[in-house]
C-alpha positions in Angstrom: 26.5 122.0 -244.3 28.9 123.8 -242.0 29.6 123.1 -238.3 28.9 119.4 -238.3 31.3 116.6 -237.6 32.6 114.0 -240.1 30.4 111.4 -238.4 27.4 113.6 -238.8 28.2 114.3 -242.4 28.4 110.5 -243.0 25.0 110.1 -241.3 23.6 112.7 -243.6 25.0 111.0 -246.7 23.7 107.6 -245.5 20.2 109.2 -245.1 20.3 110.7 -248.6 21.4 107.3 -250.0 18.3 105.8 -248.3 16.0 108.3 -250.0 17.3 108.4 -253.5 14.6 109.2 -256.1 12.8 106.3 -257.7 11.4 106.3 -261.2 9.9 109.6 -262.4 12.0 111.6 -259.9 9.6 110.8 -257.1 10.7 109.9 -253.6 9.3 106.6 -252.3 10.5 107.5 -248.8 9.1 105.8 -245.7 8.3 107.9 -242.7 10.2 105.6 -240.4 13.5 106.4 -242.3 13.0 110.1 -241.8 11.9 109.7 -238.2 14.9 107.5 -237.2 17.3 110.0 -238.8 15.7 113.0 -237.0 15.7 111.1 -233.6 19.3 110.0 -234.0 20.7 113.2 -235.5 18.5 116.2 -234.7 21.2 118.8 -235.2 22.2 117.4 -238.6 18.5 117.2 -239.6 18.1 120.8 -238.8 21.2 121.8 -240.8 20.0 119.6 -243.6 16.6 121.3 -243.9 18.3 124.7 -244.6 20.9 123.2 -246.9 18.2 121.3 -248.9 16.2 124.5 -249.3 19.2 126.3 -250.8 19.3 123.7 -253.6 15.6 123.0 -253.9 15.3 125.1 -257.1 17.5 122.6 -258.8 15.3 119.7 -258.0 11.8 119.6 -256.4 12.9 116.4 -254.6 15.3 118.4 -252.4 12.4 120.6 -251.3 10.3 117.6 -250.5 13.0 116.1 -248.4 13.3 119.4 -246.5 9.5 119.3 -245.9 9.8 115.7 -244.8 12.6 116.4 -242.3 10.8 119.5 -240.9 7.5 117.5 -240.4 9.3 114.7 -238.7 11.2 117.1 -236.5 8.0 118.8 -235.4 6.2 115.5 -234.8 9.1 114.1 -232.8 10.0 117.1 -230.7 6.8 119.1 -230.8 8.9 122.0 -232.2 7.8 123.8 -235.4 11.0 125.8 -235.9 12.0 123.9 -239.0 8.4 123.9 -240.4 8.4 127.7 -240.0 11.7 128.0 -241.9 10.2 125.9 -244.7 7.0 127.9 -244.9 8.8 131.2 -244.9 11.2 130.0 -247.6 8.4 129.1 -250.0 6.4 132.2 -249.0 9.4 134.4 -250.0 9.4 132.6 -253.4 5.7 133.0 -253.8 5.3 129.3 -254.1 3.3 126.7 -252.2 5.1 124.3 -249.9 5.6 121.0 -251.8 3.1 118.4 -251.0 4.5 115.5 -249.1 3.3 112.0 -249.4 4.8 109.1 -247.5 4.4 105.4 -248.0 3.4 105.3 -244.4 2.3 108.0 -241.9 4.1 110.2 -239.5 2.7 109.9 -235.9 0.1 112.4 -234.9 1.5 115.5 -233.2 1.5 114.9 -229.5 -1.5 116.1 -227.4 -1.0 118.6 -224.6 0.8 117.0 -221.6 -1.1 116.4 -218.4 0.8 117.1 -215.2 0.1 114.9 -212.1 1.9 116.0 -209.0 2.0 113.4 -206.2 1.1 115.1 -202.9 3.5 114.8 -200.0 1.2 112.8 -197.9 0.4 110.4 -200.7 4.2 109.9 -201.3 4.9 109.3 -197.7 2.0 106.8 -197.4 2.6 105.2 -200.8 -1.0 106.0 -201.6 -1.5 105.3 -205.3 -5.3 105.1 -205.2 -5.8 108.5 -206.9 -3.8 107.3 -209.9 -5.6 103.9 -209.9 -9.0 105.8 -210.2 -7.8 107.7 -213.2 -5.6 105.2 -215.1 -6.5 101.6 -214.1 -8.5 99.5 -216.6 -10.4 98.2 -213.5 -12.1 101.5 -213.2 -13.6 101.6 -216.7 -17.2 100.5 -217.5 -17.8 101.3 -221.1 -16.2 101.9 -224.5 -16.0 105.7 -223.8 -13.8 104.9 -220.8 -11.3 103.0 -222.9 -11.2 105.8 -225.4 -10.4 108.2 -222.5 -7.5 106.0 -221.4 -6.2 105.8 -224.9 -6.3 109.6 -225.2 -4.1 109.9 -222.1 -1.4 107.7 -223.7 2.0 109.4 -223.8 0.8 112.5 -222.0 1.4 112.2 -218.3 4.1 114.1 -216.5 4.5 112.5 -213.0 6.3 114.6 -210.5 7.2 114.3 -206.8 7.6 116.8 -204.0 11.4 116.4 -203.7 13.2 119.6 -202.5 15.4 121.3 -205.2 18.2 121.2 -202.6 18.1 117.4 -202.5 21.3 116.3 -204.4 19.8 112.9 -205.2 18.2 112.0 -208.5 14.5 111.7 -208.2 14.7 107.9 -208.8 17.2 107.5 -205.9 14.7 108.8 -203.3 13.4 105.7 -201.4 9.8 107.0 -201.1 9.7 107.7 -204.8 11.1 104.2 -205.5 8.5 102.6 -203.3 5.7 104.7 -204.9 6.7 103.8 -208.5 7.1 100.1 -207.5 3.5 100.1 -206.1 2.3 101.7 -209.4 4.2 99.1 -211.4 2.7 96.2 -209.4 -0.8 97.6 -209.6 -0.6 98.7 -213.3 2.2 97.0 -215.1 1.2 98.9 -218.2 1.5 102.4 -216.6 4.4 103.4 -218.9 1.8 103.7 -221.6 0.7 107.0 -220.0 4.2 108.5 -219.5 5.0 111.6 -221.6 7.3 110.4 -224.3 9.2 113.7 -224.9 12.7 112.8 -223.7 13.3 116.4 -222.4 11.0 115.6 -219.4 12.8 112.4 -218.4 9.8 110.4 -217.5 11.4 107.2 -218.8 14.4 107.7 -216.5 12.3 108.6 -213.4 10.0 105.6 -213.8 12.4 102.9 -214.8 15.2 104.3 -212.8 13.0 103.8 -209.8 12.5 100.1 -210.7 16.0 99.0 -211.4 18.9 98.6 -209.0 20.5 102.0 -208.6 23.9 100.4 -209.0 22.9 99.6 -212.6 22.8 103.3 -213.5 26.2 104.7 -214.3 26.4 108.4 -213.5 22.6 108.6 -214.0 22.8 107.1 -217.5 20.3 104.4 -218.2 21.8 101.5 -220.2 18.8 99.9 -221.9 20.5 96.8 -223.1 22.3 96.0 -219.8 20.9 92.6 -218.9 19.5 93.6 -215.4 17.8 96.7 -216.8 16.6 95.0 -220.0 14.6 92.4 -218.1 12.8 95.0 -216.0 12.1 97.3 -219.0 11.0 94.5 -221.4 8.5 93.1 -218.9 6.9 96.5 -218.4 6.9 97.4 -222.1 5.3 94.1 -223.1 2.4 94.9 -220.7 2.4 98.4 -222.1 2.2 97.2 -225.7 -0.6 94.8 -224.9 -2.6 97.4 -222.9 -2.2 99.9 -225.8 -3.7 97.5 -228.2 -6.5 96.7 -225.8 -7.6 100.3 -225.6 -7.3 100.8 -229.4 -3.9 102.4 -229.6 -0.9 101.2 -231.6 1.1 99.1 -229.2 4.4 99.1 -231.0 4.2 102.8 -231.8 3.6 103.5 -228.1 6.7 101.5 -227.1 8.9 103.1 -229.8 7.8 106.6 -228.6 8.7 105.7 -225.0 12.2 104.6 -226.1 12.8 107.8 -228.2 15.8 108.7 -226.0 17.7 105.6 -227.1 19.5 104.8 -230.3 17.5 103.2 -233.1 19.5 99.9 -232.9 18.6 99.5 -229.3 14.9 100.3 -229.9 14.7 97.8 -232.7 16.3 95.1 -230.6 13.8 95.8 -227.8 10.9 95.6 -230.2 12.1 92.4 -231.7 12.4 90.9 -228.2 8.9 92.0 -227.3 7.5 90.4 -230.5 9.2 87.2 -229.6 7.9 87.3 -226.0 4.4 87.9 -227.3 4.7 85.0 -229.7 5.9 82.7 -226.9 3.0 83.7 -224.7 0.5 83.1 -227.5 2.0 79.7 -228.1 1.8 78.8 -224.5 -1.8 79.8 -224.2 -2.6 77.9 -227.4 -1.3 74.7 -226.0 
């Protein structure tokens, strides 16, 4: 694989070590292993797909790994570029694309995003009622309503009428900060709804509005910085609990929200949330 750094080459070799064939030449690969690699090293994963296809004739396993990486890439970034490369490769050979079976499942492809633009007057008056009507659990009255809320999970793009000429980051604008704070107070689980695609920056806009701006270095959000961690963990625990209440996968929802961060930080956050959950259950059990 050309044009990748030594560190990226090491990451690729570590990935291949993690998916060595088991008995019978089959790959007992777990989806999480592939997903973590794709999220952490998307450029290397893309290069690896093409490299694996070049040697796939030597071993069916290489082709299966290429399919696995392409599927994970499409699932993570909603981008089918690698999947198209795989399909065209096997079409040119006159062969079917190898069937892929994981021990676990890749997440479903993301549903179409839903754009909610906060009107100027609502922003100025900090009027969050329109969002409460749509997203609050207090406005549901039957099982279908909960299913509707679950369907909106991970899909919402929240934007504000901030002039393009304004040099400040969105989360630095006082009216935006007040609006998001009101949302967080009324619906602590609101992050459940935020679009998880890192390219849209919903995590930074929302949580950047909640933490002290001085904690953001050059606009970069340090998840494990103590002051930030406390704010984020509290919101994500509410998010995880709400997701489970509406029939979604709580931990998967949180992991998707944190896709912009390194796997180690995400794992640490999830471990902390599980401990917080256990402590809450023990307190209620007493």
